[in-house]
C-alpha positions, 0 to 999 in steps of 0.5 A: 492462718489456715493457709499456712497450716494447709498449704496444699489446699486451694486458699480460695476454699479456706476463704470460703470456709472462714467466710461461711463460719463468720456468716454462721455466727452472725446469722445465728446471733443477729439475723435468726437469733434476734427473733428469740428475744422479740416477745421478751422485749415486748413483755418487759417494756410493753412496746407494740409489735410495730414499734419493736418490728421497726427496730428490726427494720432499722437493722436492715435499712441501716445495714443496707445504707452502710453496704455501699460504703463497706463495699468501697472500703473492701475495694480500697483497703481489703476484706480482712481489715473491714471484717475485723473492724465490723466485728468490733462494732458488732460486739459494741452494739450487742453489749449496748443492747444488753443494757437498754432501758428505753425504746430509743436505746433499742433503736440505737443499739440496732443501728450500731449492730447493723453497721457492724454486721454490714462490715462483718457479714456475708458481703465481705466474704462474697467480695473476697470469694469472687476474686478466688473463683470464676468457673466455680463462683456460684458454687463457692458462694453457695457453700459459703452461704450454707453458714448462714443456713446452719446458723439457724440451727443454733436458734434452738440453743439461743432460745434455750439460753434466753429462757435459762439466763434471760435475754440480757445475759444471753446477748452478753454471751453472744458478744463474748463469743463473737469477739473471740471466736469470730475474730480468729476466724475472720483473720483467714478472709482476704482477696486473692493476691494478683501474684498468688501461685495457685491456679484460679478456682484451684483447677490445673491450668493447661496440663500439657504446659505444666505451668501455673496460669498467669496472675489474675487480672481483674476486669470490671465495669465502673459502678456508675455505669452499672447503675444505669444498666437495664440489668441492674435496674431490673435485678434491683427491683426484683431483690426489693420485692423478694426481700420484702417477703422473705425478710418478713417471714424470717423476722416474724416466723416465731412471733407468728407461731406464738401469737396466731397458732399458740405455739410454745417458744421452744417449738417455734424456735425449732421451726426456725431450724427446719427453715434453715435446713430447708434453706441449705437445700436451696443454697446448694441446689440453686448455687450449683445450677447457677454455674450451668444455667443462666443466673437470672432464670435461677433467681426467678425459679428461686422465687417460685417456691416462696410464692407457693409457700405463703398461702399456707401461712395466709390460710393455714390454721394449724402447725402442720399447715404452717410447717408446709409453708415454711418448707416451701419458702425456705429453699427459695429464700436460700437460693437467692442468696448465693445466686445474686452475688455470683450474677453480679460478678459475672455481669459486671466483673470483680474489679469493683465488685465490693462497691457494686455488691454493696449497692445491690445490698442497699436496694435489697434491704429496702425491701427487707426493712419495709417488709417486717415493719409493714407486716408488724403494723398490719398485725397491730391493726388486724390482730393477725398476720393474714394481711401481712402475708398477703402483701408478701405473696404479691411482692414475691409474684412481682419479683419473678418477671423482674428477674427474667428481664435482667439480661446480661449487659453483653456489650459492656462486658465485651468492652471492659473484658477486652481492655484486659485481654491483651494484658492477659495474653502478654503475661501468659506469653511471657510465662510460656517463653520462660518455660 
């Protein structure tokens, strides 16, 4: 375990790094990387764009349906057990996909992978990170999500591997890598123990006392109450809308460039790398700003460049126009990723964060599942992506006021934080007396 190798490093940052590496592997292989086999699968089996896109929508929707259950497991048995189990499921699904012969095989494999990635992906890492940070929470989460952005850079390698060995053998190589390297990394991810000796956020506690802070005591609003709050309803609707747009772009970016602009697979794969590098700017930028400014406004501002970039895909007729759109969309896509969980932890606490974040993931993937399928269906009907991108633009514009209206539930925060305030004061007083 890295915490034993680097005892002087705040363990929260080790958890951030391990979570980021796990997300990198999953994002490269199963989020961005699956776009590289899209055209190959259609060419081999003769399936329609809509039917093939439906498998990607199933991946999103099943992953979303599994997310609340994964969240409950995180809160009950811990992040480490959940993430290792998720890796085992992912490996089984990817190996199964490498042997598919019928379209229902494709769908079943996607469902298995979706369940596994839900249990092995960013949801688990974010739940663990939320317990290690408070003042630097959005920043820490943004650093973790950089792994997802860097994963896109490996799409060029995956696309090359698909061309060299075929999509089936490429999937088997990815499965082996996930089973070995992924498991070793995941073993470093855990929630903060209540009696952990290092200070919260890795910051020095009241320097003049010379003592460590009181053990972390987690507050949280029960998830049943959270679901009825005005803030959760508005942020959920906003997430559905923005996910509809951004997931459609991620899934269809390579097919769009190949089909509408006649771009080679290698060049199309390279644009995914450009997308992910630009998304890293959004992840870090919005993540750092979200520790300073209201997170609901950061969510709204993250949607603005997405709305600005989609017209370049709608009316663009060249690679240069498409690239401008991609460079605008990517930072907004990246910005939403770390700010959302940090906002949920701030609004509702960390005691039930796994479950609440899982609920948010479920509503988010509703848009993420609908978008790629509907865009693919419009491509089958019209022969191009124009109408599909228009629906994405409309959805993005709708998300902006929804995020702004998601004001924090101050009364509930005061009530549930107050329940643990006395306990925290008692523990700190006893430590001061002992000192």
